[in-house]
C-alpha positions as CSV (number, residue, x, y, z in Angstrom):
1,X,-7.7,28.6,22.4
2,X,-5.9,27.2,19.4
3,X,-7.4,24.2,17.7
4,X,-5.3,21.9,15.6
5,X,-6.5,20.8,12.2
6,X,-6.4,17.0,12.1
7,X,-3.6,15.6,9.8
8,X,-4.6,13.7,6.7
9,X,-3.6,10.1,7.1
10,X,-2.4,7.9,4.3
11,X,-5.0,5.5,3.3
12,X,-2.6,3.4,1.2
13,X,0.1,3.4,-1.4
14,X,1.1,1.8,-4.7
15,X,4.8,1.5,-3.9
16,X,4.9,-2.3,-4.0
17,X,3.0,-2.4,-7.3
18,X,5.3,0.3,-8.8
19,X,8.5,-1.4,-7.6
20,X,7.3,-4.7,-9.1
21,X,6.6,-3.1,-12.5
22,X,10.1,-1.4,-12.4
23,X,11.9,-4.5,-11.3
24,X,13.2,-2.6,-8.3
25,X,13.6,-3.8,-4.7
26,X,12.7,-2.0,-1.5
27,X,16.4,-1.9,-0.7
28,X,17.1,-0.1,-4.0
29,X,14.4,2.4,-3.2
30,X,16.0,2.9,0.2
31,X,19.4,3.4,-1.4
32,X,18.2,5.9,-3.9
33,X,16.0,7.9,-1.5
34,X,18.5,7.7,1.4
35,X,15.6,6.6,3.6
36,X,16.5,3.7,6.0
37,X,15.2,0.3,4.8
38,X,13.0,-0.3,7.9
39,X,11.2,3.0,7.3
40,X,10.6,2.1,3.6
41,X,9.3,-1.3,4.7
42,X,6.9,0.2,7.2
43,X,5.6,2.7,4.6
44,X,5.1,-0.1,2.0
45,X,3.3,-2.4,4.5
46,X,1.0,0.4,5.7
47,X,2.5,0.5,9.2
48,X,3.2,4.2,8.7
49,X,0.0,6.1,8.0
50,X,1.4,9.6,8.3
51,X,4.7,10.4,6.6
52,X,6.3,13.8,5.9
53,X,5.9,15.6,2.6
54,X,9.7,15.5,1.9
55,X,9.7,11.7,2.4
56,X,6.7,11.3,0.1
57,X,8.3,13.5,-2.6
58,X,11.6,11.6,-2.4
59,X,9.9,8.3,-3.0
60,X,7.7,9.6,-5.8
61,X,10.6,11.2,-7.5
62,X,12.7,8.0,-7.5
63,X,9.7,6.1,-8.7
64,X,9.1,8.8,-11.4
65,X,5.4,9.0,-10.5
66,X,3.3,11.9,-9.1
67,X,2.9,11.9,-5.3
68,X,-0.8,11.8,-5.7
69,X,-0.5,8.5,-7.6
70,X,2.0,6.8,-5.3
71,X,0.1,7.8,-2.1
72,X,-3.6,7.6,-1.4
73,X,-4.7,10.0,1.3
74,X,-7.8,10.0,3.5
75,X,-8.6,13.6,2.9
76,X,-11.8,15.5,1.9
77,X,-12.1,16.1,-1.8
78,X,-12.2,19.9,-2.5
79,X,-14.1,20.9,-5.5
80,X,-13.7,24.3,-7.1
81,X,-16.9,26.3,-7.1
82,X,-17.4,29.2,-9.4
83,X,-18.7,32.3,-7.6
84,X,-22.2,33.4,-8.5
85,X,-22.4,36.5,-10.6
86,X,-25.4,38.8,-9.9
87,X,-27.3,39.5,-13.1
88,X,-27.6,43.3,-12.6
89,X,-31.5,43.3,-12.6
């Protein structure tokens, strides 16, 4: 039996804040990303909690910010652990 890994859902975003700082409207963001205005609006207002990676990348590129800064995901934090090295004794 195949079990599906649950998708990470978007916890929030900083699009509105970034748009305000840049003096850009949601319509301009829509025009530059080629994403329909209603979809941009739903993303900004948190009505879309799961968006595709290409959509997230387009938005982040137009806003000139890293995807990780624009979108806040509800995902576990993975820390890098160094492997233990046996001490030969």
